[in-house]
N, C-alpha and C positions, 0 to 999 in steps of 0.2 A: 147401952150396956151390948159388950160383944156376943157373939153366939158361936156355937162350935157346930160345924158340920160333919156328921158322921156317914162315910160312905163304906158299904160291905164290898169289900175287893175280891173277896173269894169265899165261896159257902159249899160245904159240904156236910151241913148241918143235919145231925141224924134225925131230928123231928121235921125237917123242912121249914123252920120257923123262919130262917133268912135265906134270901136270895142274892147272888152277886147283883150289884148295881143299886142296891136299895139305898137310899140316902134319908138321914134324918136331921133336923134342924134342932139343936139344943139351946133353950134359954133358960126358963124357969122350970120347966115342967120334964120330968123322966120321959124318954122315948119308949116306944113300944119295943124295947129289945129283951132277948132273952136275959132272966137274972143273972146267970152266971156271966154272960158276956158284960153286962150292965156293972157287976161288981169288979170286973177287969179294968174296964176304960174309964170308970167314975173318977177315980183321983186324978188322972190326966186332963180330963174334961174340966173337972172344977178348979185344977190350977189354971187352965187356958181361960176359963170364964173370968179369973180373977188376974188376968194381965201376965202370967207366966210364959217364959218361952222354956222348952223342953230340949235335952238332948235329942238330936236327930241324925245318926250318922255321925259325921265328922263335923257337924255345926249346931247351931242352937237355932230352933225355928218355933213358931206359933202352931206346930202340928206334932202328932204321934202316929205310929202305927202298932197296931196291937192283935192278938191272936186268942180265940177261945180257949179256957182253960181245958176244954175236952178234947186234947191233942192237936190244937190249932187247926180245927176243922172249919172255923169261920174267921177271916182275917178282917179287921176293919181299919180304916184311916180316918183321923180325926184333924181338923184343921179350924182355925178360927176364921170367919167371916164376917165382915161388916154390913149390917141391912139398916 
């Protein structure tokens, strides 16, 4: 089963919950992410875990970038990894 690695690329989190550089590997369980951020990225994570390729700039790739719904204070990059 593929896994998705989420990397926090930028963080100005109001509550200090996330720091830039944090990485989370998603397989069967939810990571310790802020609920609002998880709600934002979950559809893309689910799609990647099930073999999808997503629009990524001008191409299609098994990765995505997303921002926190709180004004984009936290940015995350997701990508499929094989382990």
